[in-house]
C-alpha positions, 0 to 999 in steps of 0.5 A: 472859189475865193474865201475870206480868210481872217489871217494867214493861219486861217488859210493854212489850216482851211485850204488844205482840207478844202483841197482835199475835200474837192479832190476826193469828190473828183476821185469818186464822182464820175458823173459831171452833173452830179459833181457840178451839183455838189460844187454848187452847194460847196460854193453856196457854203463858201458864199455864206461864210464870206458874208457872215459878219464875224468880228463882233465878239469872240463867240461869233468869231469862232462860229464864223471860223467853223462855218466852212468846215462844219457845213462842208463836213456835213454836207460831204458826208450826206453827199456820200451817204446818198452817192454810195451803192453796192459798187463804190461802198468801200471807197466812199466809206473810207473817204467819208471817214478820212474827211470826217477825221480831218474836219475834226482836226481842222476844227481843233486847230481853228480854236487856236486862232484869235481875233485881232484886237482893234 
């Protein structure tokens, strides 16, 4: 899943979050077809972000930076709500909370990235 990062700082902030999200899915989801469905949507979000015209003004730039963490966070939370059952409830809720807090941290850190002046 190749992501168009705007700079190294963007990559350093975002990539560990994405790795943790995917690692969490690997640990919780046992069914390969369900995992594949999640990855397909994850990839669609990455593809959308890569096609977004980000460098038009400061507002659009920060909208662009937040596409991946906001959409991945929302998608993952919804996925976990649907995947949760009485047998995995505790584990799923813990991961959902940890990932939500991490996404919030990432979004806060992304606010510090400034567009390059051309």
